[in-house]
All heavy atoms as atom14 arrays in JSON, in Angstrom:
{
  "sequence": "MQKYVCDVCGWIYDPQKGDPDNGVDPGTAFEDVPDDWVCPECGAGKDQFSPV",
  "atom14_mask": [
    [1, 1, 1, 1, 1, 1, 1, 1, 0, 0, 0, 0, 0, 0],
    [1, 1, 1, 1, 1, 1, 1, 1, 1, 0, 0, 0, 0, 0],
    [1, 1, 1, 1, 1, 1, 1, 1, 1, 0, 0, 0, 0, 0],
    [1, 1, 1, 1, 1, 1, 1, 1, 1, 1, 1, 1, 0, 0],
    [1, 1, 1, 1, 1, 1, 1, 0, 0, 0, 0, 0, 0, 0],
    [1, 1, 1, 1, 1, 1, 0, 0, 0, 0, 0, 0, 0, 0],
    [1, 1, 1, 1, 1, 1, 1, 1, 0, 0, 0, 0, 0, 0],
    [1, 1, 1, 1, 1, 1, 1, 0, 0, 0, 0, 0, 0, 0],
    [1, 1, 1, 1, 1, 1, 0, 0, 0, 0, 0, 0, 0, 0],
    [1, 1, 1, 1, 0, 0, 0, 0, 0, 0, 0, 0, 0, 0],
    [1, 1, 1, 1, 1, 1, 1, 1, 1, 1, 1, 1, 1, 1],
    [1, 1, 1, 1, 1, 1, 1, 1, 0, 0, 0, 0, 0, 0],
    [1, 1, 1, 1, 1, 1, 1, 1, 1, 1, 1, 1, 0, 0],
    [1, 1, 1, 1, 1, 1, 1, 1, 0, 0, 0, 0, 0, 0],
    [1, 1, 1, 1, 1, 1, 1, 0, 0, 0, 0, 0, 0, 0],
    [1, 1, 1, 1, 1, 1, 1, 1, 1, 0, 0, 0, 0, 0],
    [1, 1, 1, 1, 1, 1, 1, 1, 1, 0, 0, 0, 0, 0],
    [1, 1, 1, 1, 0, 0, 0, 0, 0, 0, 0, 0, 0, 0],
    [1, 1, 1, 1, 1, 1, 1, 1, 0, 0, 0, 0, 0, 0],
    [1, 1, 1, 1, 1, 1, 1, 0, 0, 0, 0, 0, 0, 0],
    [1, 1, 1, 1, 1, 1, 1, 1, 0, 0, 0, 0, 0, 0],
    [1, 1, 1, 1, 1, 1, 1, 1, 0, 0, 0, 0, 0, 0],
    [1, 1, 1, 1, 0, 0, 0, 0, 0, 0, 0, 0, 0, 0],
    [1, 1, 1, 1, 1, 1, 1, 0, 0, 0, 0, 0, 0, 0],
    [1, 1, 1, 1, 1, 1, 1, 1, 0, 0, 0, 0, 0, 0],
    [1, 1, 1, 1, 1, 1, 1, 0, 0, 0, 0, 0, 0, 0],
    [1, 1, 1, 1, 0, 0, 0, 0, 0, 0, 0, 0, 0, 0],
    [1, 1, 1, 1, 1, 1, 1, 0, 0, 0, 0, 0, 0, 0],
    [1, 1, 1, 1, 1, 0, 0, 0, 0, 0, 0, 0, 0, 0],
    [1, 1, 1, 1, 1, 1, 1, 1, 1, 1, 1, 0, 0, 0],
    [1, 1, 1, 1, 1, 1, 1, 1, 1, 0, 0, 0, 0, 0],
    [1, 1, 1, 1, 1, 1, 1, 1, 0, 0, 0, 0, 0, 0],
    [1, 1, 1, 1, 1, 1, 1, 0, 0, 0, 0, 0, 0, 0],
    [1, 1, 1, 1, 1, 1, 1, 0, 0, 0, 0, 0, 0, 0],
    [1, 1, 1, 1, 1, 1, 1, 1, 0, 0, 0, 0, 0, 0],
    [1, 1, 1, 1, 1, 1, 1, 1, 0, 0, 0, 0, 0, 0],
    [1, 1, 1, 1, 1, 1, 1, 1, 1, 1, 1, 1, 1, 1],
    [1, 1, 1, 1, 1, 1, 1, 0, 0, 0, 0, 0, 0, 0],
    [1, 1, 1, 1, 1, 1, 0, 0, 0, 0, 0, 0, 0, 0],
    [1, 1, 1, 1, 1, 1, 1, 0, 0, 0, 0, 0, 0, 0],
    [1, 1, 1, 1, 1, 1, 1, 1, 1, 0, 0, 0, 0, 0],
    [1, 1, 1, 1, 1, 1, 0, 0, 0, 0, 0, 0, 0, 0],
    [1, 1, 1, 1, 0, 0, 0, 0, 0, 0, 0, 0, 0, 0],
    [1, 1, 1, 1, 1, 0, 0, 0, 0, 0, 0, 0, 0, 0],
    [1, 1, 1, 1, 0, 0, 0, 0, 0, 0, 0, 0, 0, 0],
    [1, 1, 1, 1, 1, 1, 1, 1, 1, 0, 0, 0, 0, 0],
    [1, 1, 1, 1, 1, 1, 1, 1, 0, 0, 0, 0, 0, 0],
    [1, 1, 1, 1, 1, 1, 1, 1, 1, 0, 0, 0, 0, 0],
    [1, 1, 1, 1, 1, 1, 1, 1, 1, 1, 1, 0, 0, 0],
    [1, 1, 1, 1, 1, 1, 0, 0, 0, 0, 0, 0, 0, 0],
    [1, 1, 1, 1, 1, 1, 1, 0, 0, 0, 0, 0, 0, 0],
    [1, 1, 1, 1, 1, 1, 1, 0, 0, 0, 0, 0, 0, 0]
  ],
  "atom14_positions": [
    [[234.73, 40.7, 151.8], [233.75, 41.38, 152.63], [233.38, 40.51, 153.83], [233.31, 39.3, 153.72], [232.49, 41.71, 151.81], [232.67, 42.91, 150.9], [231.13, 43.47, 150.11], [231.06, 42.32, 148.75], [0.0, 0.0, 0.0], [0.0, 0.0, 0.0], [0.0, 0.0, 0.0], [0.0, 0.0, 0.0], [0.0, 0.0, 0.0], [0.0, 0.0, 0.0]],
    [[233.13, 41.17, 154.92], [232.86, 40.53, 156.21], [231.43, 40.0, 156.28], [230.49, 40.67, 155.89], [233.06, 41.57, 157.32], [232.79, 41.09, 158.71], [233.94, 40.36, 159.32], [235.07, 40.79, 159.19], [233.67, 39.27, 159.99], [0.0, 0.0, 0.0], [0.0, 0.0, 0.0], [0.0, 0.0, 0.0], [0.0, 0.0, 0.0], [0.0, 0.0, 0.0]],
    [[231.28, 38.78, 156.81], [229.95, 38.22, 157.1], [229.54, 38.67, 158.49], [230.39, 38.92, 159.35], [229.97, 36.7, 157.03], [230.2, 36.15, 155.64], [230.2, 34.63, 155.66], [230.47, 34.08, 154.28], [230.5, 32.6, 154.29], [0.0, 0.0, 0.0], [0.0, 0.0, 0.0], [0.0, 0.0, 0.0], [0.0, 0.0, 0.0], [0.0, 0.0, 0.0]],
    [[228.23, 38.75, 158.71], [227.69, 39.14, 160.01], [226.64, 38.12, 160.43], [225.91, 37.59, 159.6], [227.05, 40.53, 159.94], [228.07, 41.65, 160.01], [228.89, 41.92, 158.94], [228.22, 42.41, 161.16], [229.85, 42.94, 158.99], [229.16, 43.43, 161.23], [229.97, 43.68, 160.14], [230.91, 44.68, 160.22], [0.0, 0.0, 0.0], [0.0, 0.0, 0.0]],
    [[226.58, 37.86, 161.74], [225.62, 36.88, 162.27], [224.61, 37.59, 163.17], [224.97, 38.5, 163.93], [226.35, 35.75, 163.04], [227.11, 36.28, 164.24], [225.37, 34.66, 163.45], [0.0, 0.0, 0.0], [0.0, 0.0, 0.0], [0.0, 0.0, 0.0], [0.0, 0.0, 0.0], [0.0, 0.0, 0.0], [0.0, 0.0, 0.0], [0.0, 0.0, 0.0]],
    [[223.35, 37.16, 163.06], [222.3, 37.7, 163.92], [222.5, 37.13, 165.32], [222.54, 35.91, 165.5], [220.92, 37.3, 163.37], [219.55, 37.84, 164.4], [0.0, 0.0, 0.0], [0.0, 0.0, 0.0], [0.0, 0.0, 0.0], [0.0, 0.0, 0.0], [0.0, 0.0, 0.0], [0.0, 0.0, 0.0], [0.0, 0.0, 0.0], [0.0, 0.0, 0.0]],
    [[222.61, 38.03, 166.31], [222.83, 37.6, 167.69], [221.59, 36.93, 168.28], [221.69, 36.22, 169.27], [223.2, 38.81, 168.56], [224.51, 39.45, 168.13], [225.39, 38.74, 167.6], [224.64, 40.68, 168.32], [0.0, 0.0, 0.0], [0.0, 0.0, 0.0], [0.0, 0.0, 0.0], [0.0, 0.0, 0.0], [0.0, 0.0, 0.0], [0.0, 0.0, 0.0]],
    [[220.43, 37.13, 167.66], [219.18, 36.57, 168.18], [218.96, 35.15, 167.68], [218.7, 34.24, 168.47], [217.98, 37.47, 167.8], [216.67, 36.85, 168.26], [218.15, 38.87, 168.37], [0.0, 0.0, 0.0], [0.0, 0.0, 0.0], [0.0, 0.0, 0.0], [0.0, 0.0, 0.0], [0.0, 0.0, 0.0], [0.0, 0.0, 0.0], [0.0, 0.0, 0.0]],
    [[219.09, 34.93, 166.36], [218.72, 33.61, 165.81], [219.87, 32.87, 165.11], [219.73, 31.71, 164.77], [217.55, 33.74, 164.85], [217.97, 34.5, 163.27], [0.0, 0.0, 0.0], [0.0, 0.0, 0.0], [0.0, 0.0, 0.0], [0.0, 0.0, 0.0], [0.0, 0.0, 0.0], [0.0, 0.0, 0.0], [0.0, 0.0, 0.0], [0.0, 0.0, 0.0]],
    [[220.98, 33.55, 164.87], [222.13, 32.89, 164.25], [222.17, 32.94, 162.73], [223.08, 32.39, 162.12], [0.0, 0.0, 0.0], [0.0, 0.0, 0.0], [0.0, 0.0, 0.0], [0.0, 0.0, 0.0], [0.0, 0.0, 0.0], [0.0, 0.0, 0.0], [0.0, 0.0, 0.0], [0.0, 0.0, 0.0], [0.0, 0.0, 0.0], [0.0, 0.0, 0.0]],
    [[221.19, 33.62, 162.09], [221.2, 33.76, 160.62], [222.42, 34.57, 160.21], [222.79, 35.54, 160.87], [219.92, 34.44, 160.16], [219.78, 34.52, 158.66], [219.31, 33.54, 157.84], [220.09, 35.63, 157.82], [219.32, 33.97, 156.54], [219.8, 35.26, 156.5], [220.6, 36.9, 158.06], [219.98, 36.11, 155.42], [220.79, 37.75, 156.98], [220.48, 37.35, 155.69]],
    [[223.09, 34.15, 159.15], [224.31, 34.82, 158.7], [224.04, 35.65, 157.45], [223.52, 35.13, 156.46], [225.43, 33.81, 158.46], [225.81, 33.15, 159.78], [226.65, 34.48, 157.82], [226.87, 32.08, 159.68], [0.0, 0.0, 0.0], [0.0, 0.0, 0.0], [0.0, 0.0, 0.0], [0.0, 0.0, 0.0], [0.0, 0.0, 0.0], [0.0, 0.0, 0.0]],
    [[224.4, 36.93, 157.53], [224.36, 37.8, 156.35], [225.67, 37.63, 155.61], [226.74, 37.92, 156.14], [224.16, 39.27, 156.74], [224.23, 40.17, 155.51], [223.14, 40.28, 154.67], [225.39, 40.85, 155.18], [223.2, 41.06, 153.52], [225.47, 41.62, 154.04], [224.37, 41.72, 153.21], [224.43, 42.49, 152.07], [0.0, 0.0, 0.0], [0.0, 0.0, 0.0]],
    [[225.57, 37.15, 154.38], [226.74, 36.97, 153.51], [226.67, 38.03, 152.43], [225.75, 38.02, 151.61], [226.7, 35.57, 152.88], [227.89, 35.27, 152.0], [228.63, 36.21, 151.63], [228.08, 34.09, 151.67], [0.0, 0.0, 0.0], [0.0, 0.0, 0.0], [0.0, 0.0, 0.0], [0.0, 0.0, 0.0], [0.0, 0.0, 0.0], [0.0, 0.0, 0.0]],
    [[227.61, 38.99, 152.42], [227.55, 40.07, 151.46], [227.59, 39.6, 150.0], [227.05, 40.27, 149.13], [228.76, 40.94, 151.77], [229.47, 40.31, 152.89], [228.71, 39.11, 153.35], [0.0, 0.0, 0.0], [0.0, 0.0, 0.0], [0.0, 0.0, 0.0], [0.0, 0.0, 0.0], [0.0, 0.0, 0.0], [0.0, 0.0, 0.0], [0.0, 0.0, 0.0]],
    [[228.19, 38.45, 149.74], [228.22, 37.94, 148.37], [226.82, 37.53, 147.9], [226.52, 37.6, 146.72], [229.18, 36.77, 148.25], [230.63, 37.2, 148.41], [231.6, 36.05, 148.18], [231.21, 34.88, 148.19], [232.85, 36.37, 147.99], [0.0, 0.0, 0.0], [0.0, 0.0, 0.0], [0.0, 0.0, 0.0], [0.0, 0.0, 0.0], [0.0, 0.0, 0.0]],
    [[225.98, 37.12, 148.84], [224.61, 36.72, 148.51], [223.61, 37.86, 148.69], [222.59, 37.9, 148.02], [224.17, 35.54, 149.39], [224.97, 34.28, 149.15], [224.51, 33.18, 150.09], [225.34, 31.92, 149.91], [224.99, 30.89, 150.89], [0.0, 0.0, 0.0], [0.0, 0.0, 0.0], [0.0, 0.0, 0.0], [0.0, 0.0, 0.0], [0.0, 0.0, 0.0]],
    [[223.9, 38.77, 149.64], [222.96, 39.83, 149.95], [221.68, 39.26, 150.53], [221.66, 38.17, 151.1], [0.0, 0.0, 0.0], [0.0, 0.0, 0.0], [0.0, 0.0, 0.0], [0.0, 0.0, 0.0], [0.0, 0.0, 0.0], [0.0, 0.0, 0.0], [0.0, 0.0, 0.0], [0.0, 0.0, 0.0], [0.0, 0.0, 0.0], [0.0, 0.0, 0.0]],
    [[220.6, 39.98, 150.35], [219.26, 39.54, 150.77], [218.27, 40.07, 149.73], [217.47, 40.96, 150.02], [218.95, 40.06, 152.18], [217.6, 39.56, 152.7], [217.06, 38.57, 152.15], [217.09, 40.16, 153.65], [0.0, 0.0, 0.0], [0.0, 0.0, 0.0], [0.0, 0.0, 0.0], [0.0, 0.0, 0.0], [0.0, 0.0, 0.0], [0.0, 0.0, 0.0]],
    [[218.36, 39.53, 148.5], [217.56, 40.08, 147.4], [216.05, 40.03, 147.65], [215.33, 40.89, 147.14], [217.95, 39.23, 146.19], [218.7, 38.07, 146.71], [219.21, 38.43, 148.08], [0.0, 0.0, 0.0], [0.0, 0.0, 0.0], [0.0, 0.0, 0.0], [0.0, 0.0, 0.0], [0.0, 0.0, 0.0], [0.0, 0.0, 0.0], [0.0, 0.0, 0.0]],
    [[215.57, 39.09, 148.44], [214.14, 39.02, 148.74], [213.67, 40.23, 149.54], [212.48, 40.53, 149.59], [213.79, 37.74, 149.5], [213.95, 36.49, 148.64], [213.98, 36.62, 147.4], [214.05, 35.4, 149.22], [0.0, 0.0, 0.0], [0.0, 0.0, 0.0], [0.0, 0.0, 0.0], [0.0, 0.0, 0.0], [0.0, 0.0, 0.0], [0.0, 0.0, 0.0]],
    [[214.62, 40.9, 150.19], [214.29, 42.06, 151.01], [215.0, 43.34, 150.55], [215.25, 44.25, 151.34], [214.61, 41.76, 152.48], [213.7, 40.68, 153.03], [212.49, 40.86, 153.11], [214.26, 39.53, 153.35], [0.0, 0.0, 0.0], [0.0, 0.0, 0.0], [0.0, 0.0, 0.0], [0.0, 0.0, 0.0], [0.0, 0.0, 0.0], [0.0, 0.0, 0.0]],
    [[215.37, 43.37, 149.27], [215.88, 44.6, 148.67], [217.37, 44.87, 148.81], [217.81, 45.98, 148.54], [0.0, 0.0, 0.0], [0.0, 0.0, 0.0], [0.0, 0.0, 0.0], [0.0, 0.0, 0.0], [0.0, 0.0, 0.0], [0.0, 0.0, 0.0], [0.0, 0.0, 0.0], [0.0, 0.0, 0.0], [0.0, 0.0, 0.0], [0.0, 0.0, 0.0]],
    [[218.14, 43.86, 149.23], [219.58, 44.05, 149.37], [220.28, 43.21, 148.3], [220.25, 41.99, 148.34], [220.08, 43.66, 150.78], [221.58, 43.88, 150.9], [219.35, 44.45, 151.85], [0.0, 0.0, 0.0], [0.0, 0.0, 0.0], [0.0, 0.0, 0.0], [0.0, 0.0, 0.0], [0.0, 0.0, 0.0], [0.0, 0.0, 0.0], [0.0, 0.0, 0.0]],
    [[220.87, 43.89, 147.33], [221.51, 43.21, 146.2], [222.76, 42.45, 146.61], [223.47, 42.87, 147.53], [221.89, 44.23, 145.12], [220.69, 44.87, 144.45], [219.64, 44.22, 144.39], [220.82, 46.03, 144.0], [0.0, 0.0, 0.0], [0.0, 0.0, 0.0], [0.0, 0.0, 0.0], [0.0, 0.0, 0.0], [0.0, 0.0, 0.0], [0.0, 0.0, 0.0]],
    [[223.06, 41.33, 145.92], [224.33, 40.64, 146.13], [225.5, 41.61, 145.93], [225.42, 42.5, 145.08], [224.34, 39.55, 145.06], [222.89, 39.3, 144.78], [222.22, 40.65, 144.93], [0.0, 0.0, 0.0], [0.0, 0.0, 0.0], [0.0, 0.0, 0.0], [0.0, 0.0, 0.0], [0.0, 0.0, 0.0], [0.0, 0.0, 0.0], [0.0, 0.0, 0.0]],
    [[226.52, 41.46, 146.75], [227.68, 42.34, 146.67], [227.57, 43.56, 147.57], [228.46, 44.41, 147.57], [0.0, 0.0, 0.0], [0.0, 0.0, 0.0], [0.0, 0.0, 0.0], [0.0, 0.0, 0.0], [0.0, 0.0, 0.0], [0.0, 0.0, 0.0], [0.0, 0.0, 0.0], [0.0, 0.0, 0.0], [0.0, 0.0, 0.0], [0.0, 0.0, 0.0]],
    [[226.51, 43.64, 148.38], [226.31, 44.78, 149.29], [226.98, 44.49, 150.63], [226.62, 43.54, 151.31], [224.81, 45.05, 149.51], [224.18, 45.29, 148.26], [224.6, 46.25, 150.42], [0.0, 0.0, 0.0], [0.0, 0.0, 0.0], [0.0, 0.0, 0.0], [0.0, 0.0, 0.0], [0.0, 0.0, 0.0], [0.0, 0.0, 0.0], [0.0, 0.0, 0.0]],
    [[227.97, 45.33, 150.98], [228.63, 45.2, 152.28], [227.62, 45.47, 153.39], [226.68, 46.26, 153.2], [229.78, 46.19, 152.38], [0.0, 0.0, 0.0], [0.0, 0.0, 0.0], [0.0, 0.0, 0.0], [0.0, 0.0, 0.0], [0.0, 0.0, 0.0], [0.0, 0.0, 0.0], [0.0, 0.0, 0.0], [0.0, 0.0, 0.0], [0.0, 0.0, 0.0]],
    [[227.79, 44.82, 154.53], [226.84, 44.99, 155.63], [226.7, 46.46, 156.03], [225.62, 46.93, 156.36], [227.26, 44.14, 156.84], [226.21, 44.09, 157.91], [225.09, 43.29, 157.77], [226.33, 44.83, 159.07], [224.11, 43.24, 158.74], [225.36, 44.79, 160.06], [224.25, 43.98, 159.9], [0.0, 0.0, 0.0], [0.0, 0.0, 0.0], [0.0, 0.0, 0.0]],
    [[227.8, 47.19, 155.98], [227.78, 48.61, 156.34], [226.86, 49.41, 155.41], [226.35, 50.46, 155.79], [229.19, 49.2, 156.28], [230.16, 48.62, 157.29], [230.72, 47.24, 156.9], [230.62, 46.84, 155.72], [231.24, 46.56, 157.79], [0.0, 0.0, 0.0], [0.0, 0.0, 0.0], [0.0, 0.0, 0.0], [0.0, 0.0, 0.0], [0.0, 0.0, 0.0]],
    [[226.65, 48.92, 154.19], [225.83, 49.62, 153.2], [224.38, 49.14, 153.17], [223.57, 49.68, 152.41], [226.45, 49.46, 151.81], [227.83, 50.1, 151.73], [228.07, 51.1, 152.44], [228.68, 49.6, 150.97], [0.0, 0.0, 0.0], [0.0, 0.0, 0.0], [0.0, 0.0, 0.0], [0.0, 0.0, 0.0], [0.0, 0.0, 0.0], [0.0, 0.0, 0.0]],
    [[224.05, 48.13, 153.99], [222.67, 47.66, 154.1], [221.86, 48.78, 154.78], [222.34, 49.38, 155.75], [222.61, 46.35, 154.92], [221.18, 45.97, 155.24], [223.31, 45.23, 154.17], [0.0, 0.0, 0.0], [0.0, 0.0, 0.0], [0.0, 0.0, 0.0], [0.0, 0.0, 0.0], [0.0, 0.0, 0.0], [0.0, 0.0, 0.0], [0.0, 0.0, 0.0]],
    [[220.65, 49.09, 154.3], [219.86, 50.17, 154.92], [219.65, 49.93, 156.42], [219.51, 48.79, 156.87], [218.52, 50.09, 154.18], [218.83, 49.43, 152.88], [219.96, 48.48, 153.16], [0.0, 0.0, 0.0], [0.0, 0.0, 0.0], [0.0, 0.0, 0.0], [0.0, 0.0, 0.0], [0.0, 0.0, 0.0], [0.0, 0.0, 0.0], [0.0, 0.0, 0.0]],
    [[219.63, 51.02, 157.18], [219.5, 50.92, 158.64], [218.16, 50.33, 159.07], [218.05, 49.81, 160.18], [219.69, 52.29, 159.29], [221.13, 52.76, 159.23], [222.05, 51.91, 159.12], [221.35, 53.99, 159.29], [0.0, 0.0, 0.0], [0.0, 0.0, 0.0], [0.0, 0.0, 0.0], [0.0, 0.0, 0.0], [0.0, 0.0, 0.0], [0.0, 0.0, 0.0]],
    [[217.13, 50.42, 158.2], [215.83, 49.88, 158.58], [215.64, 48.42, 158.15], [214.58, 47.84, 158.36], [214.7, 50.75, 158.02], [214.71, 50.83, 156.5], [215.66, 50.34, 155.85], [213.74, 51.38, 155.95], [0.0, 0.0, 0.0], [0.0, 0.0, 0.0], [0.0, 0.0, 0.0], [0.0, 0.0, 0.0], [0.0, 0.0, 0.0], [0.0, 0.0, 0.0]],
    [[216.67, 47.81, 157.58], [216.64, 46.4, 157.2], [216.58, 45.56, 158.48], [217.14, 45.93, 159.51], [217.89, 46.06, 156.39], [218.05, 44.62, 156.04], [217.51, 43.96, 154.98], [218.84, 43.64, 156.73], [217.89, 42.64, 154.97], [218.72, 42.43, 156.04], [219.62, 43.68, 157.88], [219.35, 41.27, 156.46], [220.26, 42.52, 158.28], [220.12, 41.34, 157.57]],
    [[215.87, 44.42, 158.41], [215.8, 43.51, 159.56], [216.15, 42.09, 159.13], [216.06, 41.75, 157.96], [214.4, 43.53, 160.22], [214.09, 44.89, 160.81], [213.32, 43.09, 159.25], [0.0, 0.0, 0.0], [0.0, 0.0, 0.0], [0.0, 0.0, 0.0], [0.0, 0.0, 0.0], [0.0, 0.0, 0.0], [0.0, 0.0, 0.0], [0.0, 0.0, 0.0]],
    [[216.53, 41.28, 160.08], [216.86, 39.89, 159.83], [215.67, 39.18, 159.17], [214.55, 39.25, 159.69], [217.22, 39.18, 161.14], [217.55, 37.41, 160.96], [0.0, 0.0, 0.0], [0.0, 0.0, 0.0], [0.0, 0.0, 0.0], [0.0, 0.0, 0.0], [0.0, 0.0, 0.0], [0.0, 0.0, 0.0], [0.0, 0.0, 0.0], [0.0, 0.0, 0.0]],
    [[215.9, 38.51, 158.04], [214.78, 37.83, 157.37], [214.25, 36.61, 158.13], [213.15, 36.15, 157.85], [215.38, 37.42, 156.02], [216.84, 37.39, 156.22], [217.14, 38.4, 157.28], [0.0, 0.0, 0.0], [0.0, 0.0, 0.0], [0.0, 0.0, 0.0], [0.0, 0.0, 0.0], [0.0, 0.0, 0.0], [0.0, 0.0, 0.0], [0.0, 0.0, 0.0]],
    [[214.99, 36.13, 159.09], [214.55, 34.97, 159.86], [213.73, 35.36, 161.09], [212.72, 34.74, 161.38], [215.76, 34.14, 160.32], [216.42, 33.35, 159.21], [215.55, 32.22, 158.68], [214.98, 31.46, 159.48], [215.42, 32.11, 157.45], [0.0, 0.0, 0.0], [0.0, 0.0, 0.0], [0.0, 0.0, 0.0], [0.0, 0.0, 0.0], [0.0, 0.0, 0.0]],
    [[214.19, 36.37, 161.83], [213.54, 36.66, 163.11], [213.1, 38.1, 163.28], [212.44, 38.43, 164.26], [214.46, 36.25, 164.26], [215.88, 37.35, 164.48], [0.0, 0.0, 0.0], [0.0, 0.0, 0.0], [0.0, 0.0, 0.0], [0.0, 0.0, 0.0], [0.0, 0.0, 0.0], [0.0, 0.0, 0.0], [0.0, 0.0, 0.0], [0.0, 0.0, 0.0]],
    [[213.48, 38.98, 162.36], [213.05, 40.37, 162.44], [213.9, 41.26, 163.33], [213.54, 42.4, 163.59], [0.0, 0.0, 0.0], [0.0, 0.0, 0.0], [0.0, 0.0, 0.0], [0.0, 0.0, 0.0], [0.0, 0.0, 0.0], [0.0, 0.0, 0.0], [0.0, 0.0, 0.0], [0.0, 0.0, 0.0], [0.0, 0.0, 0.0], [0.0, 0.0, 0.0]],
    [[215.05, 40.75, 163.79], [215.94, 41.57, 164.62], [216.52, 42.7, 163.79], [216.73, 42.57, 162.59], [217.07, 40.71, 165.19], [0.0, 0.0, 0.0], [0.0, 0.0, 0.0], [0.0, 0.0, 0.0], [0.0, 0.0, 0.0], [0.0, 0.0, 0.0], [0.0, 0.0, 0.0], [0.0, 0.0, 0.0], [0.0, 0.0, 0.0], [0.0, 0.0, 0.0]],
    [[216.77, 43.82, 164.44], [217.34, 44.98, 163.76], [218.8, 44.78, 163.38], [219.48, 43.91, 163.92], [0.0, 0.0, 0.0], [0.0, 0.0, 0.0], [0.0, 0.0, 0.0], [0.0, 0.0, 0.0], [0.0, 0.0, 0.0], [0.0, 0.0, 0.0], [0.0, 0.0, 0.0], [0.0, 0.0, 0.0], [0.0, 0.0, 0.0], [0.0, 0.0, 0.0]],
    [[219.25, 45.63, 162.47], [220.64, 45.57, 162.0], [221.64, 45.72, 163.16], [222.74, 45.18, 163.11], [220.85, 46.66, 160.95], [222.19, 46.66, 160.29], [222.28, 47.76, 159.24], [223.71, 47.88, 158.75], [223.88, 49.02, 157.85], [0.0, 0.0, 0.0], [0.0, 0.0, 0.0], [0.0, 0.0, 0.0], [0.0, 0.0, 0.0], [0.0, 0.0, 0.0]],
    [[221.23, 46.43, 164.21], [222.12, 46.67, 165.35], [222.31, 45.41, 166.21], [223.12, 45.41, 167.14], [221.6, 47.81, 166.21], [220.21, 47.56, 166.78], [219.47, 46.71, 166.23], [219.86, 48.21, 167.78], [0.0, 0.0, 0.0], [0.0, 0.0, 0.0], [0.0, 0.0, 0.0], [0.0, 0.0, 0.0], [0.0, 0.0, 0.0], [0.0, 0.0, 0.0]],
    [[221.58, 44.33, 165.88], [221.73, 43.09, 166.64], [222.52, 42.04, 165.86], [222.37, 40.84, 166.09], [220.35, 42.57, 167.05], [219.65, 43.52, 168.0], [218.41, 42.93, 168.62], [217.73, 42.09, 168.04], [218.11, 43.38, 169.82], [0.0, 0.0, 0.0], [0.0, 0.0, 0.0], [0.0, 0.0, 0.0], [0.0, 0.0, 0.0], [0.0, 0.0, 0.0]],
    [[223.4, 42.51, 164.98], [224.3, 41.64, 164.23], [225.73, 41.89, 164.66], [226.09, 43.02, 165.01], [224.17, 41.9, 162.72], [223.01, 41.21, 162.08], [221.71, 41.62, 162.31], [223.2, 40.13, 161.21], [220.64, 40.99, 161.71], [222.15, 39.49, 160.62], [220.85, 39.91, 160.85], [0.0, 0.0, 0.0], [0.0, 0.0, 0.0], [0.0, 0.0, 0.0]],
    [[226.54, 40.84, 164.64], [227.96, 40.94, 164.99], [228.8, 40.34, 163.87], [228.37, 39.4, 163.2], [228.26, 40.16, 166.27], [227.49, 40.66, 167.34], [0.0, 0.0, 0.0], [0.0, 0.0, 0.0], [0.0, 0.0, 0.0], [0.0, 0.0, 0.0], [0.0, 0.0, 0.0], [0.0, 0.0, 0.0], [0.0, 0.0, 0.0], [0.0, 0.0, 0.0]],
    [[230.04, 40.85, 163.69], [230.93, 40.25, 162.69], [231.2, 38.79, 163.01], [231.3, 38.42, 164.18], [232.21, 41.06, 162.8], [231.85, 42.3, 163.54], [230.65, 41.96, 164.39], [0.0, 0.0, 0.0], [0.0, 0.0, 0.0], [0.0, 0.0, 0.0], [0.0, 0.0, 0.0], [0.0, 0.0, 0.0], [0.0, 0.0, 0.0], [0.0, 0.0, 0.0]],
    [[231.3, 37.97, 161.96], [231.6, 36.54, 162.16], [233.09, 36.38, 162.33], [233.86, 36.94, 161.61], [231.12, 35.7, 160.96], [231.59, 34.27, 161.06], [229.61, 35.75, 160.87], [0.0, 0.0, 0.0], [0.0, 0.0, 0.0], [0.0, 0.0, 0.0], [0.0, 0.0, 0.0], [0.0, 0.0, 0.0], [0.0, 0.0, 0.0], [0.0, 0.0, 0.0]]
  ]
}
């Protein structure tokens, strides 16, 4: 699965880790992350992430 980086702060979404603190289970592909999810570091929207 593809990792994605926040274009604003550089935080990397790793699908193997997910973002369990914000409701995204490990093993969740970025495409399956809810559209209203935001970067846990800076609050940027999902649309401000790019493939690594």
